[in-house]
N, CA, C and O of each residue as an XYZ file, in Angstrom:
332
protein
N      52.639     14.251     23.128
C      53.317     15.080     22.147
C      52.386     16.209     21.721
O      51.173     16.039     21.600
N      53.004     17.372     21.498
C      52.270     18.503     20.957
C      52.971     18.931     19.672
O      54.175     18.732     19.512
N      52.210     19.515     18.768
C      52.783     20.029     17.530
C      53.048     21.512     17.731
O      52.177     22.246     18.197
N      54.262     21.955     17.379
C      54.649     23.350     17.506
C      54.872     23.902     16.107
O      55.647     23.352     15.324
N      54.181     24.999     15.804
C      54.344     25.672     14.520
C      55.026     27.013     14.774
O      54.587     27.804     15.608
N      56.110     27.249     14.036
C      56.875     28.486     14.173
C      56.634     29.370     12.963
O      56.547     28.887     11.834
N      56.527     30.676     13.210
C      56.255     31.622     12.144
C      57.291     32.745     12.125
O      57.930     33.043     13.133
N      57.436     33.355     10.951
C      58.278     34.534     10.732
C      59.706     34.288     11.216
O      60.314     33.277     10.864
N      60.250     35.214     12.027
C      61.653     35.094     12.424
C      61.911     33.901     13.338
O      63.048     33.436     13.409
N      60.910     33.390     14.035
C      61.098     32.182     14.835
C      61.418     31.003     13.907
O      62.287     30.182     14.201
N      60.711     30.940     12.801
C      60.954     29.887     11.803
C      62.329     30.059     11.174
O      63.053     29.084     10.976
N      62.686     31.302     10.862
C      63.985     31.569     10.243
C      65.137     31.150     11.158
O      66.097     30.525     10.707
N      65.040     31.495     12.438
C      66.103     31.170     13.388
C      66.210     29.660     13.589
O      67.312     29.112     13.601
N      65.078     28.990     13.747
C      65.087     27.545     13.997
C      65.389     26.736     12.738
O      65.949     25.642     12.816
N      65.020     27.274     11.590
C      65.240     26.541     10.348
C      64.205     25.459     10.086
O      64.380     24.634      9.189
N      63.122     25.457     10.868
C      62.024     24.504     10.671
C      60.709     25.251     10.844
O      60.638     26.237     11.578
N      59.670     24.778     10.163
C      58.381     25.446     10.330
C      57.495     24.765     11.367
O      56.603     25.398     11.932
N      57.731     23.493     11.617
C      56.986     22.814     12.688
C      57.750     21.594     13.176
O      58.594     21.036     12.474
N      57.425     21.199     14.406
C      58.049     20.033     15.016
C      57.155     19.532     16.137
O      56.225     20.221     16.557
N      57.438     18.351     16.609
C      56.685     17.778     17.724
C      57.582     17.724     18.947
O      58.768     17.404     18.864
N      56.981     18.047     20.088
C      57.712     18.093     21.351
C      56.865     17.410     22.413
O      55.640     17.531     22.413
N      57.514     16.703     23.306
C      56.842     16.137     24.463
C      56.924     17.180     25.570
O      58.014     17.477     26.059
N      55.770     17.746     25.976
C      55.762     18.822     26.966
C      54.449     18.822     27.729
O      53.404     18.434     27.206
N      54.527     19.269     28.988
C      53.332     19.369     29.823
C      52.775     20.784     29.878
O      51.576     20.974     30.084
N      53.648     21.785     29.694
C      53.219     23.189     29.750
C      53.815     23.959     28.581
O      54.730     23.486     27.906
N      53.281     25.153     28.356
C      53.837     26.033     27.331
C      55.285     26.369     27.686
O      56.140     26.434     26.803
N      55.560     26.580     28.961
C      56.929     26.864     29.400
C      57.872     25.729     29.020
O      59.002     25.984     28.605
N      57.427     24.483     29.155
C      58.238     23.337     28.747
C      58.552     23.403     27.252
O      59.665     23.089     26.830
N      57.572     23.810     26.463
C      57.776     23.943     25.018
C      58.857     24.984     24.745
O      59.787     24.736     23.979
N      58.729     26.155     25.377
C      59.709     27.219     25.155
C      61.103     26.774     25.577
O      62.076     27.034     24.868
N      61.210     26.112     26.708
C      62.518     25.630     27.174
C      63.121     24.605     26.220
O      64.324     24.625     25.957
N      62.286     23.714     25.706
C      62.784     22.702     24.763
C      63.216     23.353     23.448
O      64.209     22.944     22.845
N      62.474     24.355     23.011
C      62.861     25.061     21.788
C      64.203     25.756     21.967
O      65.038     25.727     21.063
N      64.420     26.377     23.114
C      65.697     27.044     23.383
C      66.821     26.016     23.450
O      67.931     26.275     22.985
N      66.535     24.854     24.026
C      67.538     23.779     24.105
C      67.940     23.325     22.701
O      69.120     23.123     22.416
N      66.945     23.169     21.833
C      67.219     22.693     20.470
C      67.772     23.797     19.574
O      68.610     23.544     18.708
N      67.298     25.022     19.789
C      67.680     26.161     18.943
C      68.070     27.341     19.846
O      67.270     28.256     20.043
N      69.291     27.325     20.392
C      69.697     28.330     21.377
C      69.496     29.784     20.947
O      69.291     30.654     21.794
N      69.551     30.050     19.661
C      69.377     31.440     19.196
C      67.960     31.960     19.442
O      67.737     33.170     19.409
N      67.009     31.072     19.685
C      65.641     31.518     19.993
C      65.555     32.210     21.348
O      64.621     32.975     21.590
N      66.508     31.955     22.227
C      66.475     32.533     23.575
C      66.343     34.055     23.525
O      65.595     34.638     24.310
N      67.054     34.690     22.622
C      66.989     36.153     22.502
C      65.578     36.622     22.134
O      65.101     37.630     22.655
N      64.922     35.898     21.248
C      63.557     36.275     20.858
C      62.576     36.059     22.005
O      61.674     36.871     22.213
N      62.748     34.966     22.752
C      61.827     34.669     23.848
C      62.015     35.599     25.044
O      61.108     35.738     25.864
N      63.181     36.237     25.153
C      63.419     37.180     26.252
C      62.417     38.331     26.218
O      61.994     38.827     27.262
N      62.049     38.741     25.033
C      61.111     39.857     24.865
C      59.696     39.301     24.821
O      59.097     39.186     23.751
N      59.164     38.957     25.994
C      57.848     38.287     26.084
C      56.743     39.074     25.390
O      55.831     38.473     24.822
N      56.803     40.404     25.421
C      55.751     41.165     24.752
C      55.890     41.075     23.232
O      54.998     41.494     22.495
N      57.007     40.529     22.774
C      57.239     40.359     21.350
C      56.729     39.006     20.855
O      56.561     38.809     19.651
N      56.487     38.087     21.764
C      56.106     36.723     21.408
C      54.611     36.513     21.629
O      54.087     36.788     22.709
N      53.938     36.025     20.603
C      52.541     35.624     20.742
C      52.488     34.107     20.654
O      53.090     33.496     19.772
N      51.749     33.513     21.594
C      51.623     32.056     21.639
C      50.142     31.704     21.628
O      49.347     32.245     22.397
N      49.797     30.791     20.742
C      48.427     30.301     20.677
C      48.444     28.791     20.897
O      49.334     28.084     20.424
N      47.437     28.320     21.625
C      47.237     26.882     21.793
C      45.859     26.574     21.237
O      44.849     27.064     21.742
N      45.828     25.765     20.201
C      44.568     25.396     19.541
C      43.745     26.626     19.155
O      42.518     26.622     19.262
N      44.439     27.682     18.702
C      43.758     28.879     18.216
C      43.450     29.925     19.261
O      42.942     30.990     18.911
N      43.733     29.672     20.531
C      43.485     30.639     21.600
C      44.804     31.241     22.072
O      45.765     30.514     22.324
N      44.854     32.575     22.194
C      46.058     33.237     22.678
C      46.276     32.886     24.144
O      45.349     32.941     24.953
N      47.507     32.526     24.475
C      47.882     32.119     25.828
C      48.884     33.123     26.378
O      49.902     33.403     25.745
N      48.599     33.661     27.547
C      49.529     34.591     28.207
C      50.325     33.899     29.308
O      51.448     34.305     29.607
N      49.761     32.866     29.907
C      50.376     32.174     31.036
C      51.201     30.991     30.536
O      50.647     30.025     30.011
N      52.518     31.063     30.697
C      53.369     29.976     30.213
C      53.224     28.706     31.043
O      53.746     27.659     30.662
N      52.522     28.784     32.171
C      52.249     27.589     32.987
C      51.025     26.831     32.467
O      50.625     25.820     33.043
N      50.434     27.324     31.378
C      49.259     26.693     30.776
C      49.546     25.225     30.503
O      50.542     24.888     29.864
N      48.671     24.352     30.990
C      48.840     22.898     30.848
C      48.396     22.443     29.451
O      47.337     22.835     28.962
N      49.208     21.630     28.843
C      48.931     21.123     27.505
C      48.390     19.706     27.564
O      48.621     18.963     28.518
N      47.659     19.356     26.507
C      47.152     18.000     26.357
C      47.795     17.384     25.117
O      48.262     18.097     24.229
N      47.811     16.081     25.068
C      48.331     15.379     23.915
C      47.634     15.866     22.649
O      46.414     16.027     22.634
N      48.396     16.098     21.601
C      47.914     16.536     20.290
C      47.514     18.003     20.218
O      46.949     18.422     19.208
N      47.787     18.810     21.262
C      47.558     20.248     21.155
C      48.461     20.813     20.062
O      49.517     20.257     19.757
N      48.025     21.925     19.484
C      48.817     22.610     18.466
C      49.180     23.987     19.004
O      48.308     24.786     19.343
N      50.482     24.251     19.076
C      50.993     25.512     19.589
C      51.563     26.298     18.415
O      52.365     25.777     17.639
N      51.148     27.540     18.293
C      51.682     28.438     17.266
C      52.445     29.553     17.965
O      51.944     30.143     18.922
N      53.654     29.844     17.493
C      54.491     30.883     18.081
C      54.862     31.865     16.977
O      55.414     31.488     15.944
N      54.540     33.150     17.224
C      54.785     34.155     16.201
C      54.959     35.552     16.817
O      54.536     35.792     17.948
N      55.579     36.459     16.075
C      55.711     37.830     16.554
C      54.412     38.582     16.346
O      53.520     38.091     15.655
N      54.287     39.781     16.937
C      53.079     40.583     16.716
C      52.907     40.874     15.228
O      53.877     41.014     14.484
N      51.666     40.960     14.826
C      51.350     41.270     13.434
C      50.828     42.694     13.385
O      49.996     43.087     14.203
N      51.311     43.458     12.435
C      50.825     44.826     12.291
C      50.573     45.117     10.829
O      50.888     44.311      9.953
N      50.010     46.262     10.585
C      49.734     46.659      9.221
C      48.279     46.436      8.865
O      47.437     46.223      9.738
N      47.998     46.486      7.601
C      46.635     46.305      7.144
C      46.200     47.489      6.294
O      47.023     48.295      5.859
N      44.926     47.579      6.069
C      44.378     48.650      5.241
C      44.271     49.940      6.014
O      44.041     49.936      7.223
N      44.437     51.041      5.315
C      44.280     52.355      5.945
C      43.082     53.059      5.361
O      42.773     54.184      5.756
């Protein structure tokens, strides 16, 4: 099992901030999330809009292999800050 944390509009669409999923890859996580929350499919279509971290490291390859108890964070790009 891995823990999945959803942020911003991903959390709003799913209606949950975190959940546990049995998955071997990041792609498995995304597919399971779409299965459970079909409206997420539209957000995941725009891959450059989705940031995925595993245990604090940004992951670009959805074939990334997961280990038991990994923590996956899914969020949109963050912008703004001080000028």
